[in-house]
C-alpha positions in Angstrom: -14.6 18.0 32.4 -10.9 18.1 31.4 -10.1 15.0 28.8 -6.5 15.9 28.7 -4.2 18.0 30.5 -0.6 18.5 30.1 1.8 20.2 32.6 5.5 21.2 32.6 5.8 18.5 29.6 9.5 18.1 28.4 11.2 15.5 25.8 14.5 15.5 24.4 16.5 13.2 22.2 20.3 12.7 21.5 21.7 14.9 18.8 24.0 13.5 16.4 27.0 15.2 18.0 26.6 13.4 21.3 24.5 16.2 23.1 20.7 16.4 23.8 18.2 18.3 21.7 14.9 19.6 23.6 12.1 18.9 21.0 9.1 19.6 23.5 8.8 22.1 26.3 5.1 22.6 27.1 4.4 24.3 30.4 0.6 23.7 30.0 -2.3 22.5 27.6 -5.6 20.9 28.2 -8.8 19.8 26.4 -12.4 19.7 27.8 -14.8 17.0 26.8 -16.1 17.8 23.0 -13.5 20.3 22.3 -12.1 20.6 18.6 -8.9 22.1 18.4 -6.4 22.5 15.7 -2.4 22.9 16.8 -1.0 24.9 13.9 2.7 24.5 13.0 5.1 23.6 10.4 6.6 20.4 9.7 9.7 19.8 11.8 8.3 21.8 14.6 7.8 18.7 17.3 4.0 18.4 16.9 3.9 14.6 16.2 6.3 14.1 19.2 3.8 16.0 21.2 1.1 13.7 20.0 3.3 10.7 20.7 3.9 11.9 24.2 -0.1 12.6 24.8 -0.8 8.9 23.1 1.8 7.3 25.5 3.9 6.1 22.5 6.8 7.8 23.9 7.5 8.4 27.7 8.6 12.2 28.4 11.6 13.2 30.6 9.7 14.9 32.7 5.8 16.6 33.3 2.6 15.4 33.8 0.0 13.9 31.1 -3.4 13.2 32.2 -6.2 11.5 30.0 -9.6 11.6 31.8 -8.1 12.3 35.1 -5.5 9.3 34.7 -1.6 9.8 34.8 -0.4 8.7 31.5 3.2 9.6 32.4 3.5 7.2 35.5 2.7 4.1 33.8 5.1 1.5 32.1 4.8 1.0 28.6 2.2 -2.0 29.0 0.2 0.5 31.1 0.2 3.0 28.8 -0.7 0.8 25.9 -3.8 -0.2 27.8 -4.8 3.3 28.8 -4.5 4.6 25.2 -6.5 1.6 23.8 -9.6 2.6 26.2 -9.7 6.2 26.4 -7.9 7.7 22.9 -8.0 7.0 19.2 -5.0 7.9 17.0 -5.1 8.7 13.2 -1.7 8.6 12.3 -0.4 10.3 9.5 0.6 7.3 7.4 -2.8 5.4 8.6 -0.8 2.5 10.0 -3.0 -0.1 8.8 -2.3 -3.8 8.6 -1.7 -4.7 5.1 -2.7 -8.3 5.9 -6.2 -7.4 7.1 -9.4 -6.1 5.5 -11.0 -2.8 6.7 -13.4 -4.9 9.1 -10.6 -6.8 10.4 -8.3 -3.7 11.2 -11.3 -2.1 13.0 -11.7 -5.4 14.8 -8.4 -5.6 16.1 -8.4 -2.2 17.5 -11.5 -3.8 19.6 -9.6 -6.4 20.9 -6.9 -4.4 22.6 -9.9 -2.2 24.1 -13.7 -2.9 25.0 -13.8 -6.3 22.9 -14.8 -7.1 19.5 -18.3 -5.6 18.6 -18.6 -6.6 15.2 -21.7 -4.7 14.6 -20.4 -1.6 15.7 -17.4 -2.2 13.6 -19.4 -2.6 10.5 -21.6 0.5 11.5 -18.6 2.7 12.1 -17.1 1.8 8.3 -20.5 2.2 6.9 -20.8 5.8 8.4 -17.9 6.4 6.8 -19.1 5.4 3.7 -17.4 2.4 3.3 -20.3 -0.2 3.2 -19.1 -1.8 0.1 -15.3 -1.8 1.4 -15.8 -3.9 4.4 -13.9 -6.8 3.0 -11.3 -5.0 0.9 -7.5 -4.8 1.9 -5.5 -1.7 2.2 -3.9 -2.1 -1.2 -7.3 -2.4 -2.7 -8.5 1.2 -1.3 -7.6 4.6 -2.4 -5.8 6.8 0.0 -9.0 8.6 1.1 -10.7 5.1 1.9 -7.7 4.1 3.9 -8.1 7.1 6.0 -11.6 6.5 6.7 -10.6 3.2 7.9 -8.2 4.7 10.2 -10.9 7.1 11.4 -13.1 4.1 11.9 -10.5 2.2 13.7 -9.5 5.3 16.1 -13.4 5.2 17.1 -13.8 1.9 17.7 -13.5 1.9 21.4 -15.5 4.9 21.9 -12.3 6.9 22.9 -12.7 10.2 25.1 -10.0 11.8 22.6 -9.3 11.5 19.3 -5.6 12.8 17.6 -5.1 13.4 14.4 -1.5 13.9 12.9 -1.8 16.0 9.4 -4.7 14.4 8.3 -4.6 15.9 5.1 -0.9 15.3 4.1 -1.5 12.3 1.5 -4.9 13.3 0.2 -5.7 15.9 -2.5 -7.3 19.0 -1.4 -10.9 18.0 -1.8 -10.6 14.6 -0.5 -8.5 16.0 2.5 -11.1 18.3 3.8 -14.0 15.9 3.1 -12.0 13.3 5.4 -11.5 15.9 8.2 -15.1 17.3 7.9 -16.4 13.6 8.6 -13.9 12.9 11.3 -15.3 15.9 13.0 -18.9 15.2 12.7 -18.3 11.8 13.8 -16.4 12.8 16.9 -19.4 15.1 17.6 -21.7 12.7 17.3 -20.0 10.2 19.8 -18.9 13.0 22.3 -14.9 12.7 21.7 -12.6 15.5 22.1 -10.5 16.3 18.8 -7.0 17.3 18.5 -5.6 17.9 15.2 -2.2 18.9 14.3 -1.5 20.4 10.7 0.2 23.1 8.8 -2.5 23.0 6.0 -3.9 26.6 6.3 -7.1 25.5 4.3 -7.7 22.8 7.1 -6.9 25.1 9.9 -9.3 28.0 8.6 -12.2 25.4 9.3 -11.4 25.1 12.9 -12.8 27.8 15.3 -10.1 27.1 18.0 -6.4 27.1 16.6 -3.4 27.0 18.7 -0.1 28.2 17.3 2.2 25.5 18.5 5.4 27.9 18.3 3.8 29.6 21.0 3.0 26.6 23.0 6.2 25.1 22.8 9.2 26.9 24.4 11.8 24.7 22.9 11.1 26.3 19.9 12.2 29.7 21.7 15.2 28.3 22.9 16.8 26.6 19.6 16.2 26.6 15.9 15.4 23.5 13.8 13.4 21.2 15.9 12.7 17.4 14.6 9.3 16.3 14.7 
């Protein structure tokens, strides 16, 4: 079953000179339930913009984005937020944890916007991430690796059909980064979520059987040089 399907997706931004700068131009991309795919591409190639479009953080100029058969691109901002909270988990490059909330509260907050707070499940997810002793710690009291594990638990809080991860090793040392990605893959597999990771980390990419090159997927890169992410 198709969890994600993208058709003729385009997004441009205003350039400093007053013209438009095409960042994303993707004819077709799709993921089936349970897929684990890595998108390989250099920094500044538009990968983050693509994830923001898929997740509904940004609205495309044109094209179709379907999540579990539901058209994300046709919805207003509030509708995109609702669909994202129910169907999609997002591990942001900078984690985006709320600094005034504990690990447990960050996961429970995600649940409030989705299926409803289930404290037992939130605790279980954090324990699965190896954070049983960090449930009531604030982000400032956690290492970068621990913060990422909280972010992964939060992404899985509402039993998403799809998990997106943006450069998940960017702020971690080599060993911790691969440990975090391995755990994320295991948990996605256990919960039946598809996983899409974007990265330029060759070591990380080598651990995925299915790797797509973003420069081949994104036609905007063929038309111009230097695309902003």
